[in-house]
C-alpha positions in Angstrom: -35.2 34.7 -10.6 -35.8 32.3 -7.3 -33.7 29.9 -9.4 -30.9 32.0 -9.2 -31.2 33.2 -5.4 -30.8 29.2 -4.5 -28.2 28.7 -6.4 -26.5 31.6 -4.9 -27.4 30.9 -1.2 -25.8 27.2 -1.9 -23.1 28.3 -2.9 -22.3 30.7 -0.1 -23.6 28.3 2.5 -20.9 26.4 0.5 -18.3 29.2 0.8 -19.2 29.3 4.7 -18.8 26.3 5.3 -15.2 25.6 3.5 -14.0 29.1 5.2 -15.0 27.4 8.6 -12.9 24.3 8.0 -10.0 24.2 10.0 -6.6 23.2 7.9 -5.1 21.8 11.1 -4.4 18.3 11.8 -4.5 17.1 15.8 -1.1 15.4 17.0 -1.7 11.6 16.1 -3.1 8.9 19.1 -4.5 5.6 18.9 -6.8 3.8 20.8 -5.6 0.2 20.0 -8.3 -1.8 18.3 -11.0 0.6 19.2 -13.2 -1.1 21.0 -12.2 -4.5 20.0 -9.6 -6.3 21.8 -6.2 -5.7 21.1 -5.4 -9.6 21.2 -6.5 -12.8 22.3 -6.6 -14.0 26.3 -3.1 -15.7 26.4 -1.3 -12.9 23.6 -3.5 -9.8 24.7 -1.1 -7.6 22.2 -1.5 -10.4 19.1 -2.9 -7.8 16.6 -2.4 -4.4 18.5 0.7 -3.3 16.0 -1.7 -4.1 13.1 -4.2 -1.7 14.7 -2.0 1.0 15.3 -0.8 1.3 11.8 -4.5 0.9 10.5 -5.1 3.9 13.0 -1.9 5.9 11.6 -4.3 5.7 8.4 -7.4 6.8 9.7 -5.6 9.6 11.1 -4.6 11.5 8.1 -7.5 10.1 5.8 -7.8 10.7 2.3 -9.9 8.6 -0.5 -12.2 6.4 -0.3 -9.9 3.8 -2.1 -7.0 5.1 0.3 -9.7 4.0 3.3 -10.8 0.5 1.3 -6.8 -0.4 1.3 -6.2 0.5 5.0 -8.6 -1.6 5.9 -7.5 -4.7 3.4 -4.3 -4.2 5.1 -5.6 -4.6 8.7 -7.4 -7.8 7.4 -4.0 -9.0 5.8 -2.3 -8.3 9.1 -4.0 -9.7 11.3 -4.7 -12.9 8.8 -0.9 -12.9 9.1 -0.4 -13.6 13.2 -2.9 -16.6 12.3 -6.3 -14.9 12.9 -8.2 -15.6 9.8 -11.7 -15.3 11.5 -11.0 -12.4 13.7 -9.6 -10.7 10.7 -12.8 -11.1 8.5 -14.9 -10.1 12.2 -12.5 -7.1 12.3 -12.9 -5.8 8.4 -16.4 -5.9 8.5 -16.5 -3.4 11.8 -14.0 -1.0 10.6 -15.9 -1.2 7.2 -19.4 -0.2 9.1 -17.9 1.8 12.1 -15.4 3.7 10.3 -16.7 6.1 8.2 -15.9 9.5 7.8 -19.2 10.8 8.3 -20.0 9.6 11.7 -18.6 11.8 14.2 -16.0 9.2 16.3 -12.6 9.6 17.6 -12.0 6.2 15.3 -13.3 7.7 12.2 -11.6 7.8 8.9 -9.6 11.3 8.9 -10.3 11.2 12.7 -6.9 13.8 12.7 -9.0 16.8 10.9 -11.8 18.6 12.5 -15.3 17.0 11.9 -17.1 16.7 9.4 -13.9 15.7 6.8 -15.4 13.4 4.2 -13.2 11.8 1.8 -11.0 13.3 -0.4 -7.2 13.4 -1.9 -5.0 15.4 0.9 -3.3 18.6 -0.6 -0.1 19.5 -0.7 -0.2 21.5 1.8 -2.3 18.8 4.4 0.4 16.1 3.6 3.2 18.5 4.2 1.5 18.8 7.8 0.5 15.1 8.4 4.3 14.6 7.6 5.3 17.4 9.6 3.4 16.1 12.6 4.7 12.3 11.9 8.3 13.6 12.1 7.9 15.6 15.4 5.7 12.7 17.1 9.3 10.2 16.0 11.5 13.0 17.5 9.5 13.2 20.5 9.1 17.3 19.7 6.1 19.0 21.2 3.7 19.3 18.1 3.3 22.9 16.4 0.2 24.0 14.8 
């Protein structure tokens, strides 16, 4: 009987947590390369576009594999501007600091309410992401 009660309580807590989780994504924002420089002393924005693209992926979130692919794309982008060593440092930084389980403003899935974790976006969530991206491109005030 005690085991049934424990299982019931776990299911109830899970349902409550799911019900409390908001399905709204906030407007996309980018802080550049977060706590890392956006470029060199001579070229201050050398890899900033790489970080902005990376931020868009982090804002949206998704699976663990999506994050790994996004982090490797950041590394490749920074390497492409001629900064192989910087690219390795940045990869290490985002792999450690970008976890969705840390309550930071630059975590994986930061567009969604914390805690989000990893997981495929639902069709509805993808629709919200696309709608938000269109509104940002058009300069329209986002609707939520």
